C-alpha positions in Angstrom: -10.2 28.7 -0.9 -9.0 25.3 -1.4 -10.7 24.8 -4.9 -9.0 28.0 -6.0 -5.4 27.0 -5.3 -3.0 27.6 -8.0 -1.9 24.8 -10.2 2.0 23.9 -10.1 4.1 21.6 -12.3 1.7 18.6 -12.8 -1.5 20.3 -11.8 -3.8 19.7 -8.9 -2.3 17.3 -6.2 -4.2 15.8 -3.5 -2.8 13.6 -0.9 -4.7 10.6 0.6 -3.6 9.3 4.2 -5.2 6.1 5.9 -4.8 5.9 9.7 -5.6 3.5 12.5 -4.5 3.7 16.0 -1.2 5.6 15.2 -2.0 9.3 16.5 1.8 9.6 17.2 2.6 8.9 13.7 -0.2 11.1 12.3 1.0 13.9 14.4 4.1 14.0 12.4 2.9 13.2 8.9 0.0 15.5 8.7 2.0 18.6 9.7 4.8 17.5 7.0 2.0 17.6 4.3 0.4 20.8 5.3 3.9 22.5 5.5 3.6 22.5 1.3 2.4 25.4 -0.2 -1.3 25.3 -1.4 0.0 25.4 -5.1 2.0 22.3 -4.4 -0.6 20.5 -2.6 -4.3 21.3 -3.0 -5.9 19.3 0.0 -5.2 16.2 2.3 -7.8 13.7 2.8 -7.2 11.7 6.1 -9.5 8.5 6.6 -9.6 7.4 10.2 -10.5 3.8 10.5 -12.4 3.8 13.7 -9.3 4.5 15.8 -9.7 4.4 19.5 -6.6 6.2 20.5 -8.2 9.8 20.2 -7.3 10.3 16.6 -10.9 11.3 15.6 -11.0 13.9 18.4 -7.5 15.0 17.3 -8.6 15.4 13.7 -11.7 17.4 14.7 -9.6 19.7 16.5 -7.6 20.7 13.3 -8.3 24.0 11.6 -6.3 23.9 8.3 -8.7 24.4 5.5 -6.9 21.9 3.3 -7.6 19.0 5.7 -10.5 16.9 5.0 -11.1 14.1 7.6 -13.4 11.1 7.0 -14.2 9.6 10.4 -15.2 6.1 9.4 -17.6 4.3 12.0 -15.9 0.9 11.1 -12.4 -0.3 10.6 -12.4 -0.8 6.8 -8.8 -2.0 6.8 -6.0 -0.4 4.7 -7.6 -1.5 1.2 -11.1 -0.1 2.5 -9.6 3.1 3.7 -7.6 3.8 0.4 -10.7 2.9 -1.6 -13.0 5.4 0.4 -10.2 8.1 0.5 -9.3 8.0 -3.2 -12.9 8.0 -4.2 -13.9 10.9 -2.0 -10.7 12.9 -3.1 -11.7 12.6 -6.7 -15.2 13.5 -5.9 -14.4 16.6 -4.0 -11.4 18.0 -5.7 -11.1 16.5 -9.3 -7.3 16.4 -8.9 -4.9 15.9 -11.7 -2.9 13.7 -9.4 -3.3 11.7 -6.0 -0.6 10.8 -3.7 -1.2 8.0 -1.2 0.5 7.1 2.1 0.1 5.3 5.3 0.0 7.4 8.5 3.6 6.5 9.4 4.8 7.6 5.9 5.6 11.2 4.6 7.3 13.0 2.0 10.8 14.3 2.6 10.9 18.1 2.6 11.6 18.4 -1.1 9.6 15.6 -2.2 6.5 17.4 -3.4 8.8 19.9 -5.2 10.8 17.4 -6.9 7.4 15.8 -8.0 6.3 19.1 -9.6 9.5 19.6 -11.3 9.9 16.1 -12.7 9.5 15.1 -16.4 6.3 12.7 -16.1 5.9 12.3 -19.7 5.0 8.8 -20.5 4.2 7.7 -16.7 0.6 7.1 -15.5 1.9 6.6 -12.1 5.0 7.5 -10.2 6.6 5.6 -7.3 8.8 7.4 -5.0 12.0 6.1 -3.4 11.1 5.2 0.2 13.7 5.0 3.1 13.6 4.5 6.8 14.2 7.6 9.1 18.0 6.3 9.4 18.3 6.8 5.5 18.4 3.0 4.7 16.3 1.7 1.8 12.8 0.6 3.1 12.7 -3.0 1.9 8.9 -3.3 2.1 8.3 -0.4 -0.2 10.8 -1.4 -2.9 8.9 -1.1 -6.3 9.5 -4.4 -8.4 9.2 -6.1 -11.7 7.3 -9.4 -12.1 9.7 -12.3 -11.4 7.5 -14.5 -13.5 7.8 -12.4 -16.8 10.0 -14.9 -18.6 11.3 -18.5 -17.9 14.7 -17.5 -17.2 13.8 -15.0 -14.6 11.4 -17.3 -13.1 13.9 -20.2 -12.8 16.3 -17.7 -11.0 13.4 -16.7 -8.6 12.4 -20.1 -8.0 16.1 -21.0 -7.4 16.6 -18.3 -4.8 19.5 -16.9 -7.0 19.1 -13.3 -5.7 16.4 -10.7 -5.7 15.2 -10.7 -9.2 12.2 -8.7 -8.5 12.7 -5.7 -6.4 14.7 -2.7 -7.3 18.4 -2.6 -6.0 20.4 0.1 -4.6 21.9 0.9 -7.9 18.5 1.7 -9.1 17.9 4.3 -6.3 21.1 6.0 -7.4 20.0 5.8 -11.0 17.6 7.4 -13.3 13.7 7.0 -13.6 12.9 3.5 -14.8 9.8 1.4 -15.4 8.4 -0.9 -12.7 5.4 -3.4 -12.7 4.2 -2.7 -9.1 4.6 -0.5 -6.1 3.1 0.1 -2.7 0.8 2.6 -1.2 3.6 4.7 0.2 4.6 7.5 -1.9 2.7 6.4 -4.9 1.5 9.4 -7.2 -1.6 8.4 -9.6 -2.5 10.4 -12.4 -6.1 10.9 -13.4 -5.6 8.5 -16.2 -4.4 5.9 -13.9 -7.5 6.1 -12.0 -9.6 5.8 -15.1 -7.7 2.8 -16.2 -7.4 0.9 -12.9 -10.4 2.1 -10.9 -9.8 1.9 -7.0 -8.4 -0.5 -4.7 -10.5 -3.5 -3.8 -11.8 -2.9 -0.2 -12.7 -6.5 0.3 -8.9 -7.3 0.7 -9.0 -5.5 3.7 -5.3 -5.7 4.4 -2.0 -7.0 2.7 -1.4 -6.9 -1.2 -4.1 -4.4 -2.1 -1.4 -1.9 -3.5 0.5 -4.5 -5.3 -2.7 -6.0 -6.8 -3.8 -2.6 -7.7 -0.8 -1.4 -9.3 -0.4 -4.6 -11.1 -3.9 -4.2 -12.5 -2.9 -0.8 -13.6 0.1 -2.1 -15.5 -2.0 -4.9 -17.0 -4.3 -2.3 -18.3 -1.5 -0.7 -20.1 -0.6 1.9 -17.6 3.1 2.9 -17.4 4.4 3.0 -13.7 7.7 5.0 -13.4 10.2 4.9 -10.2 11.6 8.3 -9.7 14.4 8.2 -7.3 14.7 12.0 -6.8 11.3 11.9 -5.1 12.1 10.7 -1.6 9.5 9.5 1.0 10.2 8.4 4.8 8.5 5.4 6.2 8.8 5.2 10.1 7.1 1.8 9.9 6.7 -0.6 12.7 4.5 -3.0 10.9 6.6 -6.1 12.2 6.8 -5.0 15.8 5.6 -8.0 18.0 5.5 -10.4 15.1 7.2 -11.8 12.1 6.7 -13.6 8.9 6.3 -16.8 10.8 4.0 -15.5 13.2 1.8 -12.4 12.5 0.8 -10.0 15.1 -2.3 -9.3 15.6 -3.0 -12.9 15.0 -6.1 -12.4 12.7 -3.7 -11.1 9.8 -2.9 -14.7 9.3 -6.0 -15.0 7.2 -5.7 -12.0 5.3 -1.9 -12.4 4.6 -2.2 -15.9 3.2 -5.5 -15.5 1.2 -4.2 -12.3 -0.5 -0.9 -13.9 -1.2 -2.8 -16.5 -3.2 -4.7 -13.8 -5.1 -1.3 -12.0 -5.7 0.5 -15.2 -7.1 -2.6 -15.9 -9.3 -2.0 -12.5 -10.8 1.6 -12.8 -11.2 2.5 -16.3 -11.9 0.2 -17.4 -14.9 0.9 -21.0 -16.0 3.3 -21.4 -13.1 0.7 -20.6 -10.5 -0.4 -24.2 -9.4 3.1 -25.7 -8.7 4.1 -22.3 -7.2 0.9 -22.4 -4.8 1.3 -25.8 -4.0 4.8 -25.3 -2.8 3.8 -22.1 -0.8 0.9 -23.9 0.9 3.1 -26.7 2.0 5.6 -24.1 3.5 2.9 -22.1 5.1 1.6 -25.1 6.9 4.9 -25.8 8.3 4.4 -22.4 10.2 2.5 -24.2 12.8 5.4 -25.1 14.8 5.7 -21.5 15.5 2.2 -21.2 16.9 2.4 -23.1 20.3 -0.7 -22.6 22.1 -2.5 -21.4 19.0 -2.0 -24.3 16.5 -5.7 -24.9 16.2 -6.9 -21.5 15.3 -3.7 -21.0 13.2 -4.6 -24.1 11.0 -8.2 -22.9 11.0 -7.3 -19.5 9.9 -4.8 -20.9 7.2 -7.4 -23.2 5.8 -10.0 -20.6 5.4 -7.2 -18.4 3.6 -6.4 -21.4 1.2 -9.9 -22.2 0.5 -10.9 -18.7 0.0 -7.9 -17.7 -2.0 -8.3 -20.7 -4.4 -11.9 -20.0 -5.0 -11.7 -16.4 -5.1 -13.8 -15.5 -2.3 -13.3 -11.9 -1.0 -16.3 -11.2 0.9 -15.4 -12.9 4.4 -16.7 -10.6 7.1 -13.9 -9.4 9.1 -15.8 -9.9 12.4 -15.7 -13.8 11.9 -12.0 -13.5 11.3 -11.4 -11.6 14.5 -13.6 -14.2 16.6 -11.6 -17.2 15.0 -8.6 -15.6 16.1 -9.7 -14.8 19.5 -9.5 -11.1 19.0 -5.5 -11.4 18.9 
Protein backbone atom coordinates (compact mmCIF):
# COMPACT_ATOMS: atom_id res chain seq x y z
CA UNK A 1 0.00 0.00 0.00
CA UNK A 2 1.17 3.56 -0.74
CA UNK A 3 0.47 4.69 2.80
CA UNK A 4 2.80 1.97 4.12
CA UNK A 5 5.79 2.98 2.00
CA UNK A 6 8.96 2.99 4.03
CA UNK A 7 10.47 6.35 4.90
CA UNK A 8 13.87 7.11 3.44
CA UNK A 9 16.32 9.86 4.25
CA UNK A 10 14.17 12.90 4.83
CA UNK A 11 10.94 10.96 5.45
CA UNK A 12 7.86 10.74 3.28
CA UNK A 13 8.20 12.62 -0.02
CA UNK A 14 5.26 13.34 -2.36
CA UNK A 15 5.53 14.97 -5.81
CA UNK A 16 3.00 17.46 -7.16
CA UNK A 17 2.82 18.06 -10.92
CA UNK A 18 0.54 20.58 -12.65
CA UNK A 19 -0.27 20.00 -16.31
CA UNK A 20 -2.21 21.71 -19.08
CA UNK A 21 -2.29 20.54 -22.70
CA UNK A 22 1.23 19.11 -22.69
CA UNK A 23 0.58 15.40 -22.78
CA UNK A 24 3.81 14.70 -24.66
CA UNK A 25 5.79 16.25 -21.83
CA UNK A 26 3.75 14.54 -19.12
CA UNK A 27 4.44 11.17 -20.79
CA UNK A 28 8.13 11.80 -20.03
CA UNK A 29 7.81 13.39 -16.61
CA UNK A 30 5.45 10.93 -14.97
CA UNK A 31 7.48 7.77 -15.77
CA UNK A 32 10.62 9.56 -14.59
CA UNK A 33 8.97 10.15 -11.22
CA UNK A 34 7.46 6.68 -10.93
CA UNK A 35 10.82 5.08 -11.70
CA UNK A 36 11.79 6.08 -8.17
CA UNK A 37 11.37 3.38 -5.55
CA UNK A 38 8.39 3.76 -3.19
CA UNK A 39 10.74 4.41 -0.29
CA UNK A 40 12.16 7.39 -2.21
CA UNK A 41 8.85 8.79 -3.48
CA UNK A 42 5.63 7.88 -1.74
CA UNK A 43 3.14 9.26 -4.26
CA UNK A 44 2.68 11.54 -7.28
CA UNK A 45 -0.27 13.93 -7.39
CA UNK A 46 -0.99 15.26 -10.90
CA UNK A 47 -3.42 18.16 -11.36
CA UNK A 48 -4.80 18.33 -14.89
CA UNK A 49 -6.10 21.83 -15.59
CA UNK A 50 -8.97 20.81 -17.89
CA UNK A 51 -6.64 19.83 -20.73
CA UNK A 52 -8.19 19.29 -24.16
CA UNK A 53 -5.40 17.16 -25.63
CA UNK A 54 -6.37 13.80 -24.15
CA UNK A 55 -4.41 14.20 -20.92
CA UNK A 56 -7.38 13.28 -18.74
CA UNK A 57 -8.07 10.04 -20.62
CA UNK A 58 -4.39 9.12 -20.55
CA UNK A 59 -4.21 9.67 -16.79
CA UNK A 60 -7.33 7.55 -16.27
CA UNK A 61 -5.57 4.73 -18.09
CA UNK A 62 -2.55 4.64 -15.79
CA UNK A 63 -2.53 1.88 -13.18
CA UNK A 64 0.40 2.74 -10.90
CA UNK A 65 -0.92 2.82 -7.33
CA UNK A 66 1.26 5.79 -6.44
CA UNK A 67 -0.37 8.03 -9.06
CA UNK A 68 -3.29 10.17 -7.92
CA UNK A 69 -4.79 12.30 -10.69
CA UNK A 70 -6.97 15.32 -10.01
CA UNK A 71 -8.97 16.16 -13.14
CA UNK A 72 -10.11 19.74 -12.66
CA UNK A 73 -13.21 20.71 -14.68
CA UNK A 74 -11.77 24.22 -15.04
CA UNK A 75 -8.38 25.66 -15.92
CA UNK A 76 -7.14 26.96 -12.58
CA UNK A 77 -3.86 28.27 -13.96
CA UNK A 78 -0.51 27.28 -12.54
CA UNK A 79 -1.20 29.01 -9.23
CA UNK A 80 -4.58 27.35 -8.76
CA UNK A 81 -3.22 24.00 -9.84
CA UNK A 82 -0.38 24.07 -7.34
CA UNK A 83 -2.70 25.29 -4.60
CA UNK A 84 -5.08 22.39 -5.25
CA UNK A 85 -2.36 19.78 -5.71
CA UNK A 86 -0.39 20.74 -2.63
CA UNK A 87 -3.49 20.85 -0.44
CA UNK A 88 -4.67 17.47 -1.67
CA UNK A 89 -1.22 15.93 -1.25
CA UNK A 90 -1.03 17.10 2.36
CA UNK A 91 -4.57 15.94 3.14
CA UNK A 92 -4.08 12.51 1.58
CA UNK A 93 -0.53 11.62 2.61
CA UNK A 94 0.63 13.92 5.44
CA UNK A 95 4.10 14.04 3.85
CA UNK A 96 7.28 15.27 5.48
CA UNK A 97 8.24 16.95 2.20
CA UNK A 98 6.60 17.91 -1.09
CA UNK A 99 8.45 18.43 -4.35
CA UNK A 100 6.67 20.52 -6.99
CA UNK A 101 7.21 20.84 -10.73
CA UNK A 102 5.59 21.72 -14.06
CA UNK A 103 4.65 19.00 -16.53
CA UNK A 104 7.73 19.72 -18.66
CA UNK A 105 10.14 19.42 -15.72
CA UNK A 106 11.44 16.30 -14.06
CA UNK A 107 14.18 15.15 -11.68
CA UNK A 108 17.48 13.92 -13.08
CA UNK A 109 17.86 10.16 -12.53
CA UNK A 110 19.77 10.56 -9.24
CA UNK A 111 18.00 13.69 -7.99
CA UNK A 112 15.69 12.08 -5.45
CA UNK A 113 18.53 9.96 -4.07
CA UNK A 114 20.59 13.13 -3.72
CA UNK A 115 17.73 14.80 -1.88
CA UNK A 116 17.37 11.94 0.59
CA UNK A 117 21.14 11.86 1.17
CA UNK A 118 21.51 15.63 1.65
CA UNK A 119 22.15 17.38 4.95
CA UNK A 120 19.00 19.48 5.28
CA UNK A 121 19.59 20.75 8.79
CA UNK A 122 18.55 24.41 8.91
CA UNK A 123 16.62 24.35 5.64
CA UNK A 124 12.83 24.65 5.49
CA UNK A 125 12.80 24.41 1.70
CA UNK A 126 15.32 23.28 -0.89
CA UNK A 127 15.71 24.53 -4.47
CA UNK A 128 17.26 22.18 -7.02
CA UNK A 129 19.70 23.17 -9.76
CA UNK A 130 17.60 23.25 -12.94
CA UNK A 131 19.12 22.71 -16.37
CA UNK A 132 17.89 22.61 -19.96
CA UNK A 133 18.04 19.18 -21.63
CA UNK A 134 21.30 20.23 -23.32
CA UNK A 135 22.96 20.76 -19.93
CA UNK A 136 22.88 24.57 -19.86
CA UNK A 137 21.57 26.31 -16.74
CA UNK A 138 17.87 27.11 -17.09
CA UNK A 139 17.75 30.87 -16.64
CA UNK A 140 14.08 31.11 -15.74
CA UNK A 141 14.57 28.72 -12.82
CA UNK A 142 17.64 30.30 -11.22
CA UNK A 143 16.99 30.96 -7.52
CA UNK A 144 17.77 34.47 -6.38
CA UNK A 145 18.38 36.98 -3.63
CA UNK A 146 16.36 40.17 -3.27
CA UNK A 147 18.11 42.90 -5.30
CA UNK A 148 16.51 45.53 -3.04
CA UNK A 149 18.07 44.11 0.13
CA UNK A 150 20.41 47.10 0.60
CA UNK A 151 21.14 50.44 -1.06
CA UNK A 152 24.38 49.37 -2.75
CA UNK A 153 22.80 46.30 -4.32
CA UNK A 154 19.75 48.30 -5.43
CA UNK A 155 21.92 50.92 -7.13
CA UNK A 156 23.82 48.21 -9.01
CA UNK A 157 20.51 46.59 -9.99
CA UNK A 158 18.96 49.89 -11.12
CA UNK A 159 22.09 50.75 -13.09
CA UNK A 160 22.11 47.45 -14.92
CA UNK A 161 25.57 46.57 -13.58
CA UNK A 162 25.33 42.81 -13.89
CA UNK A 163 22.98 40.27 -12.48
CA UNK A 164 23.00 40.97 -8.75
CA UNK A 165 19.93 38.90 -7.90
CA UNK A 166 20.07 35.45 -9.51
CA UNK A 167 22.64 32.79 -8.76
CA UNK A 168 25.64 32.51 -11.06
CA UNK A 169 27.29 29.49 -12.71
CA UNK A 170 29.84 29.54 -9.89
CA UNK A 171 27.02 28.93 -7.42
CA UNK A 172 25.94 25.90 -9.42
CA UNK A 173 29.44 24.47 -9.02
CA UNK A 174 29.69 25.37 -5.35
CA UNK A 175 28.21 24.39 -2.01
CA UNK A 176 24.73 24.79 -0.58
CA UNK A 177 23.74 28.40 0.06
CA UNK A 178 20.74 30.40 1.16
CA UNK A 179 18.41 32.12 -1.33
CA UNK A 180 15.40 34.40 -0.92
CA UNK A 181 13.17 32.86 -3.59
CA UNK A 182 12.87 30.10 -6.13
CA UNK A 183 10.42 28.69 -8.67
CA UNK A 184 8.06 25.73 -8.70
CA UNK A 185 10.48 23.51 -10.64
CA UNK A 186 12.38 21.18 -8.35
CA UNK A 187 11.34 22.99 -5.18
CA UNK A 188 11.20 20.77 -2.08
CA UNK A 189 8.97 22.06 0.72
CA UNK A 190 9.05 20.72 4.25
CA UNK A 191 6.00 20.34 6.45
CA UNK A 192 7.27 23.29 8.48
CA UNK A 193 7.54 25.43 5.33
CA UNK A 194 3.88 24.83 4.51
CA UNK A 195 2.89 25.61 8.08
CA UNK A 196 4.78 28.91 7.81
CA UNK A 197 3.80 29.97 4.29
CA UNK A 198 0.53 28.19 3.64
CA UNK A 199 -0.21 27.55 -0.03
CA UNK A 200 0.21 29.52 -3.28
CA UNK A 201 -2.46 32.14 -3.92
CA UNK A 202 -4.75 30.63 -6.59
CA UNK A 203 -5.99 34.08 -7.62
CA UNK A 204 -2.63 34.86 -9.22
CA UNK A 205 -3.52 32.32 -11.94
CA UNK A 206 -0.16 32.42 -13.75
CA UNK A 207 3.20 34.18 -13.31
CA UNK A 208 5.08 35.06 -10.09
CA UNK A 209 2.97 32.79 -7.88
CA UNK A 210 6.03 30.72 -7.02
CA UNK A 211 8.30 33.70 -6.35
CA UNK A 212 5.69 35.40 -4.18
CA UNK A 213 5.12 32.15 -2.30
CA UNK A 214 8.81 31.56 -1.59
CA UNK A 215 9.34 35.22 -0.70
CA UNK A 216 6.48 34.84 1.77
CA UNK A 217 8.22 31.84 3.28
CA UNK A 218 11.46 33.81 3.62
CA UNK A 219 9.65 36.72 5.25
CA UNK A 220 7.98 34.35 7.69
CA UNK A 221 11.44 33.32 8.85
CA UNK A 222 11.87 30.25 6.65
CA UNK A 223 15.26 29.30 5.27
CA UNK A 224 15.48 28.26 1.60
CA UNK A 225 18.63 26.44 0.57
CA UNK A 226 20.00 25.96 -2.94
CA UNK A 227 21.56 22.50 -3.21
CA UNK A 228 23.39 22.15 -6.55
CA UNK A 229 23.81 18.39 -6.18
CA UNK A 230 20.04 17.97 -6.67
CA UNK A 231 19.55 18.34 -10.42
CA UNK A 232 16.33 18.81 -12.41
CA UNK A 233 15.70 19.06 -16.13
CA UNK A 234 13.30 21.62 -17.60
CA UNK A 235 12.35 21.01 -21.22
CA UNK A 236 10.52 24.31 -21.34
CA UNK A 237 8.89 25.88 -24.35
CA UNK A 238 7.23 28.72 -22.44
CA UNK A 239 8.52 31.41 -24.78
CA UNK A 240 7.62 29.56 -27.97
CA UNK A 241 5.61 31.87 -30.18
CA UNK A 242 6.14 34.86 -27.91
CA UNK A 243 8.66 37.05 -26.13
CA UNK A 244 8.87 39.47 -23.21
CA UNK A 245 7.71 42.17 -25.66
CA UNK A 246 4.64 40.31 -26.91
CA UNK A 247 3.30 37.45 -24.83
CA UNK A 248 1.60 34.43 -26.33
CA UNK A 249 -1.19 33.60 -25.76
CA UNK A 250 -2.14 37.28 -25.70
CA UNK A 251 -4.27 37.06 -22.52
CA UNK A 252 -1.08 36.49 -20.52
CA UNK A 253 -0.46 40.24 -20.92
CA UNK A 254 -2.82 40.94 -18.03
CA UNK A 255 -1.46 38.39 -15.57
CA UNK A 256 2.20 39.01 -16.30
CA UNK A 257 2.04 42.76 -15.70
CA UNK A 258 -0.42 42.68 -12.79
CA UNK A 259 1.59 40.06 -10.94
CA UNK A 260 4.85 41.89 -11.59
CA UNK A 261 3.39 44.79 -9.62
CA UNK A 262 2.53 42.46 -6.74
CA UNK A 263 6.06 41.07 -6.93
CA UNK A 264 7.81 44.44 -6.92
CA UNK A 265 5.66 45.60 -4.02
CA UNK A 266 6.87 42.55 -2.08
CA UNK A 267 10.50 43.10 -3.11
CA UNK A 268 11.15 46.82 -3.33
CA UNK A 269 9.95 48.27 -0.05
CA UNK A 270 10.52 52.01 0.03
CA UNK A 271 11.73 51.94 -3.58
CA UNK A 272 8.43 50.54 -4.87
CA UNK A 273 6.89 53.71 -6.29
CA UNK A 274 9.87 55.03 -8.31
CA UNK A 275 10.54 51.51 -9.59
CA UNK A 276 6.96 50.78 -10.58
CA UNK A 277 6.45 54.14 -12.29
CA UNK A 278 9.50 53.48 -14.45
CA UNK A 279 8.30 49.95 -15.21
CA UNK A 280 4.81 51.10 -16.22
CA UNK A 281 6.33 53.63 -18.61
CA UNK A 282 8.53 50.89 -20.07
CA UNK A 283 5.58 48.49 -20.39
CA UNK A 284 3.50 51.11 -22.18
CA UNK A 285 6.18 51.39 -24.85
CA UNK A 286 5.53 47.74 -25.72
CA UNK A 287 2.46 48.94 -27.61
CA UNK A 288 4.69 49.41 -30.65
CA UNK A 289 5.19 45.64 -30.77
CA UNK A 290 1.42 44.96 -30.92
CA UNK A 291 0.44 46.04 -34.40
CA UNK A 292 -3.15 45.01 -34.97
CA UNK A 293 -3.75 44.54 -31.22
CA UNK A 294 -2.73 47.89 -29.78
CA UNK A 295 -6.17 48.70 -28.40
CA UNK A 296 -6.62 45.35 -26.62
CA UNK A 297 -3.00 45.48 -25.39
CA UNK A 298 -3.49 48.89 -23.77
CA UNK A 299 -6.79 47.73 -22.26
CA UNK A 300 -5.22 44.64 -20.71
CA UNK A 301 -2.22 46.65 -19.52
CA UNK A 302 -4.48 49.28 -17.95
CA UNK A 303 -6.44 46.59 -16.12
CA UNK A 304 -3.17 45.04 -14.97
CA UNK A 305 -1.79 48.31 -13.62
CA UNK A 306 -5.09 49.26 -11.98
CA UNK A 307 -5.50 45.89 -10.30
CA UNK A 308 -1.85 45.58 -9.38
CA UNK A 309 -1.78 48.95 -7.65
CA UNK A 310 -5.10 48.43 -5.87
CA UNK A 311 -4.25 44.85 -4.91
CA UNK A 312 -7.16 43.28 -6.75
CA UNK A 313 -6.70 39.54 -7.29
CA UNK A 314 -10.21 38.35 -8.12
CA UNK A 315 -10.47 39.18 -11.83
CA UNK A 316 -12.48 36.48 -13.59
CA UNK A 317 -10.17 34.77 -16.12
CA UNK A 318 -13.09 34.53 -18.57
CA UNK A 319 -13.20 38.34 -18.73
CA UNK A 320 -9.47 38.47 -19.47
CA UNK A 321 -9.78 35.82 -22.18
CA UNK A 322 -12.64 37.71 -23.86
CA UNK A 323 -10.76 41.00 -23.76
CA UNK A 324 -7.82 39.29 -25.45
CA UNK A 325 -10.10 37.88 -28.14
CA UNK A 326 -9.28 34.38 -26.97
CA UNK A 327 -5.70 34.74 -28.18
